[in-house]
HTML snippet that shows the backbone in 3Dmol.js (N, CA, C, O; Angstrom):
<script src="https://3Dmol.org/build/3Dmol-min.js"></script>
<div id="view" style="width:600px;height:400px;position:relative"></div>
<script>
const pdb = `
ATOM      1  N   MET A   1     103.093   6.939-118.100  1.00  0.00           N
ATOM      2  CA  MET A   1     102.015   7.899-116.978  1.00  0.00           C
ATOM      3  C   MET A   1     101.890   7.074-115.973  1.00  0.00           C
ATOM      4  O   MET A   1     102.280   7.444-114.866  1.00  0.00           O
ATOM      5  N   CYS A   2     101.330   5.811-116.146  1.00  0.00           N
ATOM      6  CA  CYS A   2     101.067   4.546-115.501  1.00  0.00           C
ATOM      7  C   CYS A   2     102.269   4.243-114.481  1.00  0.00           C
ATOM      8  O   CYS A   2     102.048   3.878-113.326  1.00  0.00           O
ATOM      9  N   ASP A   3     103.317   4.389-114.904  1.00  0.00           N
ATOM     10  CA  ASP A   3     104.602   3.645-113.701  1.00  0.00           C
ATOM     11  C   ASP A   3     104.696   4.562-113.226  1.00  0.00           C
ATOM     12  O   ASP A   3     105.334   4.199-112.238  1.00  0.00           O
ATOM     13  N   GLN A   4     104.483   6.205-113.041  1.00  0.00           N
ATOM     14  CA  GLN A   4     104.767   7.012-112.347  1.00  0.00           C
ATOM     15  C   GLN A   4     103.877   7.224-110.784  1.00  0.00           C
ATOM     16  O   GLN A   4     104.260   7.731-109.730  1.00  0.00           O
ATOM     17  N   PHE A   5     102.558   6.606-111.162  1.00  0.00           N
ATOM     18  CA  PHE A   5     101.403   6.640-110.071  1.00  0.00           C
ATOM     19  C   PHE A   5     101.532   4.933-109.608  1.00  0.00           C
ATOM     20  O   PHE A   5     100.992   4.682-108.530  1.00  0.00           O
ATOM     21  N   ASN A   6     101.942   4.203-110.052  1.00  0.00           N
ATOM     22  CA  ASN A   6     101.799   2.785-109.896  1.00  0.00           C
ATOM     23  C   ASN A   6     101.814   2.681-108.336  1.00  0.00           C
ATOM     24  O   ASN A   6     100.869   2.279-107.658  1.00  0.00           O
ATOM     25  N   GLY A   7     103.241   3.179-107.783  1.00  0.00           N
ATOM     26  CA  GLY A   7     103.288   2.933-106.082  1.00  0.00           C
ATOM     27  C   GLY A   7     102.434   3.742-105.399  1.00  0.00           C
ATOM     28  O   GLY A   7     101.902   3.219-104.420  1.00  0.00           O
ATOM     29  N   LEU A   8     102.094   5.113-105.693  1.00  0.00           N
ATOM     30  CA  LEU A   8     101.137   5.892-105.891  1.00  0.00           C
ATOM     31  C   LEU A   8      99.286   5.308-105.279  1.00  0.00           C
ATOM     32  O   LEU A   8      98.519   5.655-104.380  1.00  0.00           O
ATOM     33  N   LYS A   9      99.274   4.397-106.268  1.00  0.00           N
ATOM     34  CA  LYS A   9      98.351   3.464-106.145  1.00  0.00           C
ATOM     35  C   LYS A   9      98.090   2.675-105.227  1.00  0.00           C
ATOM     36  O   LYS A   9      97.130   2.478-104.482  1.00  0.00           O
ATOM     37  N   ALA A  10      99.326   2.140-105.420  1.00  0.00           N
ATOM     38  CA  ALA A  10      99.458   1.214-104.225  1.00  0.00           C
ATOM     39  C   ALA A  10      99.528   1.647-102.897  1.00  0.00           C
ATOM     40  O   ALA A  10      99.212   0.825-102.037  1.00  0.00           O
ATOM     41  N   LEU A  11      99.882   2.788-102.544  1.00  0.00           N
ATOM     42  CA  LEU A  11     100.004   3.241-101.032  1.00  0.00           C
ATOM     43  C   LEU A  11      98.713   3.763-100.487  1.00  0.00           C
ATOM     44  O   LEU A  11      98.390   3.969 -99.317  1.00  0.00           O
ATOM     45  N   ILE A  12      97.964   3.952-101.743  1.00  0.00           N
ATOM     46  CA  ILE A  12      96.417   4.532-101.186  1.00  0.00           C
ATOM     47  C   ILE A  12      95.481   3.386-100.771  1.00  0.00           C
ATOM     48  O   ILE A  12      94.703   3.316 -99.820  1.00  0.00           O
ATOM     49  N   LEU A  13      95.777   2.482-101.772  1.00  0.00           N
ATOM     50  CA  LEU A  13      95.131   1.182-101.686  1.00  0.00           C
ATOM     51  C   LEU A  13      95.781   0.560 -99.843  1.00  0.00           C
ATOM     52  O   LEU A  13      95.125  -0.117 -99.051  1.00  0.00           O
ATOM     53  N   ASN A  14      96.445   0.807 -99.753  1.00  0.00           N
ATOM     54  CA  ASN A  14      96.957  -0.211 -98.519  1.00  0.00           C
ATOM     55  C   ASN A  14      96.465   0.725 -97.159  1.00  0.00           C
ATOM     56  O   ASN A  14      96.269   0.324 -96.012  1.00  0.00           O
ATOM     57  N   GLU A  15      96.368   1.782 -97.575  1.00  0.00           N
ATOM     58  CA  GLU A  15      95.863   3.206 -96.539  1.00  0.00           C
ATOM     59  C   GLU A  15      94.704   2.710 -96.074  1.00  0.00           C
ATOM     60  O   GLU A  15      94.600   2.146 -94.985  1.00  0.00           O
ATOM     61  N   ASN A  16      93.638   2.925 -96.998  1.00  0.00           N
ATOM     62  CA  ASN A  16      92.571   2.805 -97.117  1.00  0.00           C
ATOM     63  C   ASN A  16      91.708   1.834 -97.792  1.00  0.00           C
ATOM     64  O   ASN A  16      91.129   2.124 -98.839  1.00  0.00           O
ATOM     65  N   LYS A  17      91.561   0.210 -96.991  1.00  0.00           N
ATOM     66  CA  LYS A  17      91.337  -0.531 -97.853  1.00  0.00           C
ATOM     67  C   LYS A  17      89.664  -0.660 -98.606  1.00  0.00           C
ATOM     68  O   LYS A  17      89.349  -1.528 -99.420  1.00  0.00           O
ATOM     69  N   SER A  18      88.758   0.430 -98.089  1.00  0.00           N
ATOM     70  CA  SER A  18      87.467   0.834 -98.867  1.00  0.00           C
ATOM     71  C   SER A  18      87.916   1.662-100.110  1.00  0.00           C
ATOM     72  O   SER A  18      86.941   1.968-100.796  1.00  0.00           O
ATOM     73  N   THR A  19      88.895   2.035-100.518  1.00  0.00           N
ATOM     74  CA  THR A  19      89.289   2.997-101.850  1.00  0.00           C
ATOM     75  C   THR A  19      89.406   1.508-102.774  1.00  0.00           C
ATOM     76  O   THR A  19      89.753   0.430-102.291  1.00  0.00           O
ATOM     77  N   PHE A  20      89.005   1.762-104.296  1.00  0.00           N
ATOM     78  CA  PHE A  20      89.108   1.359-105.229  1.00  0.00           C
ATOM     79  C   PHE A  20      89.637   1.967-106.185  1.00  0.00           C
ATOM     80  O   PHE A  20      89.443   3.180-106.259  1.00  0.00           O
ATOM     81  N   TYR A  21      90.645   1.146-107.422  1.00  0.00           N
ATOM     82  CA  TYR A  21      91.185   1.995-108.568  1.00  0.00           C
ATOM     83  C   TYR A  21      90.044   1.808-109.904  1.00  0.00           C
ATOM     84  O   TYR A  21      89.590   0.728-110.281  1.00  0.00           O
ATOM     85  N   VAL A  22      89.734   3.146-110.482  1.00  0.00           N
ATOM     86  CA  VAL A  22      88.700   3.106-111.579  1.00  0.00           C
ATOM     87  C   VAL A  22      89.784   3.640-112.732  1.00  0.00           C
ATOM     88  O   VAL A  22      90.627   4.476-112.407  1.00  0.00           O
ATOM     89  N   HIS A  23      89.730   3.174-113.952  1.00  0.00           N
ATOM     90  CA  HIS A  23      90.520   3.480-114.953  1.00  0.00           C
ATOM     91  C   HIS A  23      89.137   4.845-115.603  1.00  0.00           C
ATOM     92  O   HIS A  23      87.908   4.878-115.666  1.00  0.00           O
ATOM     93  N   CYS A  24      90.211   5.714-115.940  1.00  0.00           N
ATOM     94  CA  CYS A  24      89.351   6.824-116.648  1.00  0.00           C
ATOM     95  C   CYS A  24      88.562   6.649-117.931  1.00  0.00           C
ATOM     96  O   CYS A  24      88.892   5.638-118.550  1.00  0.00           O
ATOM     97  N   PHE A  25      87.766   7.252-118.395  1.00  0.00           N
ATOM     98  CA  PHE A  25      86.704   6.462-119.427  1.00  0.00           C
ATOM     99  C   PHE A  25      87.523   6.656-120.911  1.00  0.00           C
ATOM    100  O   PHE A  25      87.263   5.839-121.795  1.00  0.00           O
ATOM    101  N   ALA A  26      88.148   7.339-121.083  1.00  0.00           N
ATOM    102  CA  ALA A  26      89.055   6.975-122.475  1.00  0.00           C
ATOM    103  C   ALA A  26      90.022   5.951-122.363  1.00  0.00           C
ATOM    104  O   ALA A  26      90.304   5.165-123.267  1.00  0.00           O
ATOM    105  N   HIS A  27      90.643   5.982-120.967  1.00  0.00           N
ATOM    106  CA  HIS A  27      91.173   4.774-121.276  1.00  0.00           C
ATOM    107  C   HIS A  27      90.636   3.166-121.130  1.00  0.00           C
ATOM    108  O   HIS A  27      91.327   2.220-121.508  1.00  0.00           O
ATOM    109  N   GLN A  28      89.437   3.029-120.585  1.00  0.00           N
ATOM    110  CA  GLN A  28      88.748   2.369-120.617  1.00  0.00           C
ATOM    111  C   GLN A  28      88.261   1.745-122.495  1.00  0.00           C
ATOM    112  O   GLN A  28      88.406   0.646-123.030  1.00  0.00           O
ATOM    113  N   LEU A  29      87.744   2.899-122.943  1.00  0.00           N
ATOM    114  CA  LEU A  29      87.280   2.594-124.382  1.00  0.00           C
ATOM    115  C   LEU A  29      88.754   2.417-125.011  1.00  0.00           C
ATOM    116  O   LEU A  29      88.570   1.552-125.868  1.00  0.00           O
ATOM    117  N   GLN A  30      89.907   2.717-125.043  1.00  0.00           N
ATOM    118  CA  GLN A  30      90.775   2.305-125.227  1.00  0.00           C
ATOM    119  C   GLN A  30      91.249   0.939-125.465  1.00  0.00           C
ATOM    120  O   GLN A  30      91.479   0.351-126.522  1.00  0.00           O
ATOM    121  N   LEU A  31      91.338   0.592-124.323  1.00  0.00           N
ATOM    122  CA  LEU A  31      91.587  -1.196-123.861  1.00  0.00           C
ATOM    123  C   LEU A  31      90.267  -1.865-124.559  1.00  0.00           C
ATOM    124  O   LEU A  31      90.470  -2.975-125.051  1.00  0.00           O
ATOM    125  N   ALA A  32      89.058  -1.387-124.659  1.00  0.00           N
ATOM    126  CA  ALA A  32      88.267  -2.380-125.426  1.00  0.00           C
ATOM    127  C   ALA A  32      88.382  -2.449-127.136  1.00  0.00           C
ATOM    128  O   ALA A  32      88.097  -3.381-127.888  1.00  0.00           O
ATOM    129  N   LEU A  33      88.889  -1.154-127.427  1.00  0.00           N
ATOM    130  CA  LEU A  33      89.123  -0.844-129.128  1.00  0.00           C
ATOM    131  C   LEU A  33      90.220  -1.725-129.167  1.00  0.00           C
ATOM    132  O   LEU A  33      90.045  -2.626-129.987  1.00  0.00           O
ATOM    133  N   VAL A  34      91.343  -1.779-128.535  1.00  0.00           N
ATOM    134  CA  VAL A  34      92.386  -2.506-128.507  1.00  0.00           C
ATOM    135  C   VAL A  34      92.334  -4.313-128.349  1.00  0.00           C
ATOM    136  O   VAL A  34      93.289  -4.979-128.748  1.00  0.00           O
ATOM    137  N   ALA A  35      91.260  -4.887-127.801  1.00  0.00           N
ATOM    138  CA  ALA A  35      91.224  -6.015-127.361  1.00  0.00           C
ATOM    139  C   ALA A  35      90.039  -6.564-128.887  1.00  0.00           C
ATOM    140  O   ALA A  35      89.995  -7.553-129.619  1.00  0.00           O
ATOM    141  N   ILE A  36      89.413  -5.558-128.789  1.00  0.00           N
ATOM    142  CA  ILE A  36      88.447  -5.882-130.668  1.00  0.00           C
ATOM    143  C   ILE A  36      89.444  -6.091-131.913  1.00  0.00           C
ATOM    144  O   ILE A  36      89.451  -6.943-132.802  1.00  0.00           O
ATOM    145  N   ALA A  37      90.087  -5.253-131.708  1.00  0.00           N
ATOM    146  CA  ALA A  37      90.858  -4.966-133.050  1.00  0.00           C
ATOM    147  C   ALA A  37      91.976  -6.127-132.801  1.00  0.00           C
ATOM    148  O   ALA A  37      92.322  -6.641-133.864  1.00  0.00           O
ATOM    149  N   LYS A  38      92.577  -6.624-131.728  1.00  0.00           N
ATOM    150  CA  LYS A  38      93.270  -7.421-131.783  1.00  0.00           C
ATOM    151  C   LYS A  38      92.758  -8.883-132.344  1.00  0.00           C
ATOM    152  O   LYS A  38      93.432  -9.509-133.163  1.00  0.00           O
ATOM    153  N   ASN A  39      91.482  -9.379-131.820  1.00  0.00           N
ATOM    154  CA  ASN A  39      90.456 -10.423-132.444  1.00  0.00           C
ATOM    155  C   ASN A  39      89.947 -10.145-133.778  1.00  0.00           C
ATOM    156  O   ASN A  39      89.550 -11.173-134.326  1.00  0.00           O
ATOM    157  N   HIS A  40      89.813  -8.952-134.572  1.00  0.00           N
ATOM    158  CA  HIS A  40      88.928  -8.828-135.774  1.00  0.00           C
ATOM    159  C   HIS A  40      89.660  -7.958-136.758  1.00  0.00           C
ATOM    160  O   HIS A  40      89.694  -6.734-136.881  1.00  0.00           O
ATOM    161  N   SER A  41      90.294  -9.032-137.489  1.00  0.00           N
ATOM    162  CA  SER A  41      91.350  -7.963-138.549  1.00  0.00           C
ATOM    163  C   SER A  41      90.621  -6.650-139.353  1.00  0.00           C
ATOM    164  O   SER A  41      91.194  -5.631-139.740  1.00  0.00           O
ATOM    165  N   LYS A  42      89.241  -6.976-139.478  1.00  0.00           N
ATOM    166  CA  LYS A  42      88.469  -5.857-140.779  1.00  0.00           C
ATOM    167  C   LYS A  42      88.383  -4.402-139.686  1.00  0.00           C
ATOM    168  O   LYS A  42      88.421  -3.217-140.016  1.00  0.00           O
ATOM    169  N   ILE A  43      88.246  -5.052-138.199  1.00  0.00           N
ATOM    170  CA  ILE A  43      87.989  -3.736-137.594  1.00  0.00           C
ATOM    171  C   ILE A  43      89.611  -3.005-137.407  1.00  0.00           C
ATOM    172  O   ILE A  43      89.828  -1.816-137.638  1.00  0.00           O
ATOM    173  N   ASP A  44      90.565  -3.904-136.986  1.00  0.00           N
ATOM    174  CA  ASP A  44      91.410  -3.524-137.221  1.00  0.00           C
ATOM    175  C   ASP A  44      92.060  -2.236-138.736  1.00  0.00           C
ATOM    176  O   ASP A  44      92.519  -1.098-138.837  1.00  0.00           O
ATOM    177  N   VAL A  45      91.775  -3.118-139.403  1.00  0.00           N
ATOM    178  CA  VAL A  45      91.679  -2.131-140.997  1.00  0.00           C
ATOM    179  C   VAL A  45      91.162  -0.750-140.564  1.00  0.00           C
ATOM    180  O   VAL A  45      91.752   0.329-140.602  1.00  0.00           O
ATOM    181  N   VAL A  46      89.561  -1.126-140.024  1.00  0.00           N
ATOM    182  CA  VAL A  46      89.173   0.312-139.972  1.00  0.00           C
ATOM    183  C   VAL A  46      89.995   1.654-139.432  1.00  0.00           C
ATOM    184  O   VAL A  46      90.242   2.759-139.914  1.00  0.00           O
ATOM    185  N   PHE A  47      90.316   0.919-138.069  1.00  0.00           N
ATOM    186  CA  PHE A  47      90.585   1.952-137.345  1.00  0.00           C
ATOM    187  C   PHE A  47      92.592   2.323-138.147  1.00  0.00           C
ATOM    188  O   PHE A  47      93.148   3.422-138.163  1.00  0.00           O
ATOM    189  N   THR A  48      92.945   1.504-138.472  1.00  0.00           N
ATOM    190  CA  THR A  48      94.250   2.035-139.409  1.00  0.00           C
ATOM    191  C   THR A  48      94.149   3.296-140.505  1.00  0.00           C
ATOM    192  O   THR A  48      94.894   4.247-140.742  1.00  0.00           O
ATOM    193  N   VAL A  49      92.641   2.769-141.162  1.00  0.00           N
ATOM    194  CA  VAL A  49      92.340   4.005-142.162  1.00  0.00           C
ATOM    195  C   VAL A  49      92.088   5.328-141.410  1.00  0.00           C
ATOM    196  O   VAL A  49      92.614   6.424-141.604  1.00  0.00           O
ATOM    197  N   VAL A  50      91.030   4.916-140.380  1.00  0.00           N
ATOM    198  CA  VAL A  50      90.786   6.015-139.632  1.00  0.00           C
ATOM    199  C   VAL A  50      91.952   7.031-138.802  1.00  0.00           C
ATOM    200  O   VAL A  50      91.826   8.236-138.584  1.00  0.00           O
ATOM    201  N   SER A  51      92.799   6.381-138.522  1.00  0.00           N
ATOM    202  CA  SER A  51      94.097   6.672-138.176  1.00  0.00           C
ATOM    203  C   SER A  51      94.991   7.657-139.275  1.00  0.00           C
ATOM    204  O   SER A  51      95.504   8.761-139.094  1.00  0.00           O
ATOM    205  N   ASN A  52      94.959   6.933-140.271  1.00  0.00           N
ATOM    206  CA  ASN A  52      95.998   7.791-141.901  1.00  0.00           C
ATOM    207  C   ASN A  52      94.935   9.001-142.162  1.00  0.00           C
ATOM    208  O   ASN A  52      95.263  10.139-142.499  1.00  0.00           O
ATOM    209  N   ILE A  53      93.617   8.552-141.946  1.00  0.00           N
ATOM    210  CA  ILE A  53      92.949   9.700-142.619  1.00  0.00           C
ATOM    211  C   ILE A  53      93.030  11.216-141.480  1.00  0.00           C
ATOM    212  O   ILE A  53      93.189  12.390-141.811  1.00  0.00           O
ATOM    213  N   CYS A  54      92.883  10.725-140.324  1.00  0.00           N
ATOM    214  CA  CYS A  54      92.994  11.923-138.873  1.00  0.00           C
ATOM    215  C   CYS A  54      94.591  12.706-139.102  1.00  0.00           C
ATOM    216  O   CYS A  54      94.735  13.921-138.966  1.00  0.00           O
ATOM    217  N   ASN A  55      95.741  11.744-139.477  1.00  0.00           N
ATOM    218  CA  ASN A  55      97.109  12.204-139.896  1.00  0.00           C
ATOM    219  C   ASN A  55      97.265  13.342-140.964  1.00  0.00           C
ATOM    220  O   ASN A  55      97.871  14.413-140.976  1.00  0.00           O
ATOM    221  N   VAL A  56      96.349  12.569-141.990  1.00  0.00           N
ATOM    222  CA  VAL A  56      96.438  13.546-143.480  1.00  0.00           C
ATOM    223  C   VAL A  56      95.985  14.690-143.435  1.00  0.00           C
ATOM    224  O   VAL A  56      96.686  15.641-143.779  1.00  0.00           O
ATOM    225  N   VAL A  57      94.763  14.842-143.018  1.00  0.00           N
ATOM    226  CA  VAL A  57      93.940  15.600-142.724  1.00  0.00           C
ATOM    227  C   VAL A  57      94.014  16.586-141.755  1.00  0.00           C
ATOM    228  O   VAL A  57      93.653  17.742-141.975  1.00  0.00           O
ATOM    229  N   GLY A  58      94.503  16.166-140.590  1.00  0.00           N
ATOM    230  CA  GLY A  58      94.245  16.766-139.128  1.00  0.00           C
ATOM    231  C   GLY A  58      95.327  18.197-139.100  1.00  0.00           C
ATOM    232  O   GLY A  58      94.988  19.250-138.561  1.00  0.00           O
ATOM    233  N   PRO A  59      96.383  18.035-139.642  1.00  0.00           N
ATOM    234  CA  PRO A  59      97.492  19.148-139.734  1.00  0.00           C
ATOM    235  C   PRO A  59      96.931  20.287-140.587  1.00  0.00           C
ATOM    236  O   PRO A  59      96.896  21.460-140.217  1.00  0.00           O
ATOM    237  N   SER A  60      96.445  19.775-141.902  1.00  0.00           N
ATOM    238  CA  SER A  60      95.948  21.056-142.742  1.00  0.00           C
ATOM    239  C   SER A  60      94.632  21.461-143.033  1.00  0.00           C
ATOM    240  O   SER A  60      93.684  20.776-143.416  1.00  0.00           O
ATOM    241  N   ALA A  61      94.705  22.746-142.784  1.00  0.00           N
ATOM    242  CA  ALA A  61      93.273  23.414-142.943  1.00  0.00           C
ATOM    243  C   ALA A  61      92.431  23.526-144.060  1.00  0.00           C
ATOM    244  O   ALA A  61      91.223  23.747-143.979  1.00  0.00           O
ATOM    245  N   LYS A  62      93.113  23.362-145.188  1.00  0.00           N
ATOM    246  CA  LYS A  62      92.254  23.124-146.376  1.00  0.00           C
ATOM    247  C   LYS A  62      91.820  22.035-146.485  1.00  0.00           C
ATOM    248  O   LYS A  62      90.696  21.951-146.980  1.00  0.00           O
ATOM    249  N   HIS A  63      92.424  20.950-146.131  1.00  0.00           N
ATOM    250  CA  HIS A  63      92.461  19.448-146.242  1.00  0.00           C
ATOM    251  C   HIS A  63      91.033  19.420-145.428  1.00  0.00           C
ATOM    252  O   HIS A  63      90.095  18.961-146.079  1.00  0.00           O
ATOM    253  N   ARG A  64      90.716  19.901-143.936  1.00  0.00           N
ATOM    254  CA  ARG A  64      89.804  20.066-143.121  1.00  0.00           C
ATOM    255  C   ARG A  64      88.485  20.336-143.878  1.00  0.00           C
ATOM    256  O   ARG A  64      87.442  19.683-143.841  1.00  0.00           O
ATOM    257  N   ASP A  65      88.847  21.711-144.733  1.00  0.00           N
ATOM    258  CA  ASP A  65      87.805  21.921-145.003  1.00  0.00           C
ATOM    259  C   ASP A  65      87.205  21.369-146.203  1.00  0.00           C
ATOM    260  O   ASP A  65      85.984  21.367-146.359  1.00  0.00           O
ATOM    261  N   VAL A  66      88.048  20.884-147.086  1.00  0.00           N
ATOM    262  CA  VAL A  66      87.838  20.078-148.079  1.00  0.00           C
ATOM    263  C   VAL A  66      86.994  18.916-147.776  1.00  0.00           C
ATOM    264  O   VAL A  66      86.170  18.582-148.627  1.00  0.00           O
ATOM    265  N   LEU A  67      87.099  18.151-146.509  1.00  0.00           N
ATOM    266  CA  LEU A  67      86.553  17.114-145.965  1.00  0.00           C
ATOM    267  C   LEU A  67      85.131  17.650-145.380  1.00  0.00           C
ATOM    268  O   LEU A  67      84.204  16.887-145.654  1.00  0.00           O
ATOM    269  N   ARG A  68      84.785  18.749-144.668  1.00  0.00           N
ATOM    270  CA  ARG A  68      83.644  19.079-144.307  1.00  0.00           C
ATOM    271  C   ARG A  68      82.710  19.623-145.813  1.00  0.00           C
ATOM    272  O   ARG A  68      81.564  19.977-145.537  1.00  0.00           O
ATOM    273  N   LEU A  69      82.875  19.665-146.474  1.00  0.00           N
ATOM    274  CA  LEU A  69      82.194  19.886-147.842  1.00  0.00           C
ATOM    275  C   LEU A  69      81.737  18.760-148.640  1.00  0.00           C
ATOM    276  O   LEU A  69      81.182  18.848-149.735  1.00  0.00           O
ATOM    277  N   CYS A  70      82.051  17.547-147.918  1.00  0.00           N
ATOM    278  CA  CYS A  70      82.121  16.113-148.473  1.00  0.00           C
ATOM    279  C   CYS A  70      80.277  15.908-147.983  1.00  0.00           C
ATOM    280  O   CYS A  70      79.695  14.844-148.200  1.00  0.00           O
TER     281      CYS A  70
END
`;
const viewer = $3Dmol.createViewer("view");
viewer.addModel(pdb, "pdb");
viewer.setStyle({}, {cartoon: {color: "spectrum"}});
viewer.zoomTo();
viewer.render();
</script>
């Protein structure tokens, strides 16, 4: 999606020099987490495990109920 609006961003910045571009908070958080995970292998493992748990538990209402009981 970033590529679609890159030209628009440039047009707006060229039109009005007082504007500036700010990433949304979710994107800033993602960039920070990716940078941290690249430098720390243990954190990378944590994110991998959490991602796998979300993929297993997320689609199943039964699995979510079991996880809530813990």
